[in-house]
Structure formats: structure tokens, C-alpha cells
C-alpha positions in Angstrom: -0.1 0.2 -0.1 2.9 2.3 0.7 4.7 1.8 -2.4 1.6 2.6 -4.4 0.7 5.8 -2.4 4.5 6.6 -3.0 3.8 6.1 -6.7 0.8 8.6 -6.6 2.5 11.2 -4.5 5.6 11.1 -7.0 4.0 13.5 -9.5 7.1 13.7 -11.8 7.8 10.1 -11.6 11.6 10.4 -10.7 11.5 8.0 -7.9 11.9 10.8 -5.1 9.6 12.9 -3.1 10.3 16.5 -3.1 8.9 19.0 -0.7 6.5 20.3 -3.3 5.2 16.8 -4.2 4.9 16.1 -0.8 3.1 19.4 0.2 0.7 19.1 -2.8 -0.2 15.5 -2.1 -0.9 16.3 1.7 -3.0 19.4 0.6 -5.1 17.1 -1.7 -5.4 14.5 0.9 -6.5 16.7 3.6 -8.1 20.0 2.3 -9.3 19.2 -1.3 -12.9 18.7 -2.4 -14.1 15.2 -2.4 -13.8 14.5 -6.3 -9.9 15.2 -5.9 -9.6 12.8 -3.1 -11.5 10.2 -5.0 -9.1 10.6 -8.1 -6.2 10.1 -5.5 -7.9 6.8 -4.5 -8.4 5.8 -8.0 -5.0 6.4 -9.0 -3.8 4.1 -6.2 -5.8 1.5 -7.6 -4.6 2.0 -11.1 -1.4 0.0 -11.0 -0.6 0.2 -14.6 -1.7 3.9 -15.0 -4.0 3.2 -18.0 -6.9 5.2 -16.7 -8.8 1.9 -15.5 -8.8 -0.2 -12.5 -9.8 -4.0 -12.4 -10.9 -6.2 -9.8 -7.5 -7.6 -9.2 -5.9 -4.3 -8.5 -8.8 -3.4 -6.1 -8.5 -6.7 -4.3 -4.8 -6.7 -4.1 -4.8 -3.3 -2.2 -8.0 -4.0 0.0 -6.5 -7.5 1.2 -3.6 -5.6 2.6 -5.9 -3.4 4.7 -6.2 -4.3 8.3 -9.4 -6.0 9.5 -11.3 -5.0 12.6 -12.1 -8.2 14.5 -11.8 -6.6 18.3 -15.1 -6.5 20.0 -13.5 -5.1 23.1 -10.3 -3.6 24.5 -9.3 -7.1 25.8 -9.5 -8.6 22.2 -7.0 -5.9 21.0 -4.3 -7.4 23.0 -4.7 -10.7 21.1 -4.2 -8.8 17.8 -0.8 -7.6 16.7 0.8 -4.5 18.1 0.8 -3.1 14.5 -2.9 -2.6 14.0 -4.2 -2.4 17.3 -7.8 -2.5 16.0 -7.4 -5.8 14.3 -5.8 -7.1 11.1 -3.0 -8.8 12.8 -5.3 -11.9 13.6 -3.6 -15.0 14.1 -6.8 -16.9 13.4 -6.7 -17.9 9.7 -10.3 -18.3 9.6 -11.0 -14.5 10.2 -8.7 -13.6 7.5 -10.1 -16.0 5.0 -13.8 -14.8 5.9 -12.7 -11.2 5.4 -11.3 -12.1 2.1 -14.5 -13.8 0.8 -16.5 -10.7 2.2 -14.0 -8.4 0.3 -14.5 -10.4 -3.0 -18.4 -10.1 -2.6 -17.8 -6.3 -2.3 -15.5 -5.9 -5.3 -17.8 -8.1 -7.5 -20.8 -6.0 -6.3 -18.9 -2.8 -7.3 -17.8 -4.1 -10.6 -21.1 -5.6 -11.5 -20.5 -7.2 -14.9 -17.6 -4.9 -16.1 -13.9 -6.0 -16.3 -12.5 -2.5 -15.6 -13.9 0.7 -14.2 -12.7 4.4 -15.3 -12.7 7.3 -13.0 -16.5 8.1 -13.8 -17.6 4.4 -12.9 -15.5 4.7 -9.8 -17.0 7.9 -8.6 -20.5 6.3 -9.3 -19.7 3.2 -7.2 -18.3 5.4 -4.6 -21.5 7.3 -4.3 
């Protein structure tokens, strides 16, 4: 996830983040209008930068997002220190169930389409 975020922030694609790229990206992330934030998210999913996202791209990124299985503060101690809210579950079943739910969500968003462009993505997000 971090590598893909870096790619989106590296506006001139030189492999480095200068202060202007970092500041511009932070500004977009925290103070811009929703459609600009949605474009940033879309760009994170668009691995090959062809203007389309596919199910595999979305599934790959979302499958690395932490899952929240904690029902109480006591449950958090069973999870990894890294996530504190879940996601570090040592119980494989939790992770497998979450992946099945994720796949259902992705299938619902894509409907019968193989790829989504930015306008499709905005429609689904609304």
C-alpha cells in the first residue's frame, strides 16, 4: 500500500518525493474537495496507469488493509501491536472470511464490468 501511495505522490515519476510533491499531496488529501480525493484513491488502484482499474487491483490493495475483529479492548491485546484494531489476527479463519467478504464487495462494485474508469469509480463510491 505504501509503495502505491508513494507512486501517486511522486508526481513527476522520478522515484523521489520532493517537498513540493509531498506538500501538494498532503494538501489534496486533507483539504481538497471529495472528487480530488476520489481521484487520488483511484490512482492508487490504477497500477498500470492506463486510466482503468480492475478487480485484481482493487482486491490486492484492499486485502492488505487491516481488518477489525476486536470486539473489546481485551481483544485488541490478542491482535498484533501493528494494527491495534485488528488485522493482525492469528486466526486464519478470520482472515479467510474477510477475504470472502471483500471479494463479494468488489464483485458488487464492478457488476459485470471487467474494468472501471474514473467516472464509473465515482458512481460506485457514491
